[in-house]
C-alpha positions in Angstrom: 123.2 92.5 51.9 125.5 92.9 54.8 122.6 94.5 56.7 120.2 91.5 56.1 122.9 88.9 57.4 123.7 91.3 60.3 119.9 91.5 61.1 119.6 87.7 61.1 122.9 86.8 63.2 122.3 89.4 65.8 118.9 88.1 67.2 120.6 84.5 66.9 123.5 85.6 69.1 121.2 87.3 71.7 119.0 84.3 71.9 121.7 81.9 72.5 123.4 84.1 74.9 119.9 84.2 76.9 119.8 80.3 76.8 123.3 80.0 78.0 122.9 82.3 80.9 119.5 80.5 81.9 121.2 77.1 81.7 123.9 78.2 84.2 121.4 79.8 86.5 119.5 76.4 86.5 122.5 74.5 87.5 123.3 76.8 90.4 119.9 76.5 91.7 119.9 72.6 91.4 123.3 72.4 93.2 121.9 74.6 96.1 118.9 72.3 96.5 121.0 69.4 97.2 121.3 68.9 101.1 124.1 66.9 102.5 122.9 63.7 104.7 122.9 64.3 108.3 125.2 61.9 110.2 123.8 59.5 112.9 125.0 61.7 115.5 123.4 64.9 114.0 120.1 62.9 113.7 120.3 61.9 117.1 121.0 65.5 118.3 118.0 66.8 116.3 115.7 64.2 117.3 116.8 65.0 120.9 115.9 68.8 120.4 112.6 67.7 119.1 111.7 65.5 121.8 112.3 68.6 124.2 109.7 71.0 122.1 105.8 70.5 123.3 104.8 68.6 120.4 107.6 66.0 120.9 106.7 65.8 124.5 103.2 65.2 123.6 104.1 62.6 120.9 106.2 60.6 123.7 103.2 60.6 126.0 101.0 59.3 123.3 103.6 56.6 122.4 103.2 55.1 126.0 99.4 55.8 126.5 97.0 53.1 125.6 95.9 54.3 122.5 99.4 54.7 121.2 100.5 51.0 122.4 97.1 50.0 120.6 98.2 51.7 117.4 101.9 50.2 117.4 100.3 46.9 118.3 98.0 46.7 115.1 101.0 48.0 113.1 103.1 45.2 114.2 100.2 42.8 113.3 100.6 43.8 109.4 104.3 44.7 109.2 105.2 41.4 107.4 102.5 41.8 104.7 103.7 45.3 104.3 107.4 44.3 103.9 106.6 41.8 101.5 103.5 43.5 99.7 101.5 40.5 100.1 97.4 40.4 100.3 95.6 41.5 103.6 92.0 40.5 103.6 89.6 43.0 105.3 86.0 44.3 105.8 85.1 47.8 105.0 83.7 49.4 108.5 83.1 52.7 107.4 83.1 54.7 104.2 84.4 57.9 106.2 87.1 58.8 108.4 87.0 59.7 111.7 85.7 63.4 112.6 88.3 66.1 111.9 90.3 64.0 110.1 92.5 65.6 107.0 93.9 62.6 105.3 91.9 63.2 101.9 89.7 60.2 100.8 89.8 57.1 102.6 87.9 54.4 104.4 87.9 52.4 107.7 88.9 48.6 107.4 89.0 45.8 110.0 92.0 43.4 109.3 92.5 40.5 111.8 90.1 42.3 114.3 91.8 45.8 114.4 90.7 48.7 112.8 92.7 50.6 110.3 92.5 53.9 108.4 93.1 53.3 104.6 93.9 56.3 102.5 94.3 56.5 98.7 96.4 58.7 96.5 93.9 58.6 93.7 92.9 60.3 90.5 89.4 61.3 89.6 88.7 58.2 87.5 90.0 56.1 90.2 87.9 57.7 92.9 84.7 56.9 90.8 85.5 52.9 91.2 86.4 53.6 95.0 83.0 55.4 95.7 81.1 52.4 94.8 82.4 50.4 97.7 80.0 49.6 100.4 80.0 48.9 104.2 80.6 45.2 104.9 82.6 44.3 101.5 85.4 42.0 101.8 88.3 43.4 100.2 91.8 42.7 99.4 94.5 45.1 100.3 98.3 45.4 99.5 100.6 48.4 100.7 104.2 49.1 101.4 103.4 51.7 103.9 101.8 52.5 107.4 102.0 55.6 109.5 100.6 56.8 112.5 99.8 60.1 114.4 98.7 60.9 117.9 95.4 62.7 116.4 94.2 59.0 115.3 93.5 56.0 117.3 94.2 53.6 114.4 97.3 53.2 112.1 97.0 54.9 108.9 97.6 52.3 105.5 98.6 54.1 102.4 96.9 51.7 99.9 98.8 50.5 96.7 96.2 48.1 95.5 92.7 47.4 96.6 90.2 44.4 94.9 86.9 43.1 95.6 85.4 39.9 94.2 88.9 39.6 92.5 88.6 42.6 90.7 91.0 45.5 90.8 89.1 48.5 92.2 92.2 50.7 92.7 95.9 50.5 91.9 98.1 53.3 92.8 99.8 55.2 89.9 103.6 56.0 90.8 104.3 59.7 90.7 106.6 60.9 87.7 109.9 62.0 88.6 110.4 59.8 91.5 108.7 59.1 94.9 
């Protein structure tokens, strides 16, 4: 009888020991992943270092070029809509992105006489609806985020909502676990 109890208790002790050790390891790694926030002076110092690199110099040159100024002007026109997450009316001008683009699935849209790249973080089922869009369709877009890159001559809108003929075609699904 003692041997049977010993045979049952021993694996229980070993398993609980392994679980406890694994929990301790996970806590240690999660503490290591947390990075401290940089102060404003540290951020400025890092930015100055980056601006001195060849990529930083190219970016600064792009910002003052006509292409860069055009992109920033177009961004400024929609900034209020982005901040307030309000509707922007646009017309689809192209169902493909500029050649050499690496933004995933996206379309070109004209909003207030300016062209924008609109990208989607879409699932397969959402892509089917988006692929039914046609050039010259009038659409309504909502977004919180716009970006730019020297590689592109257009601001890049990350679409949160798209509707055509008062029907929702796309609505961004928030990622699990945060951002």
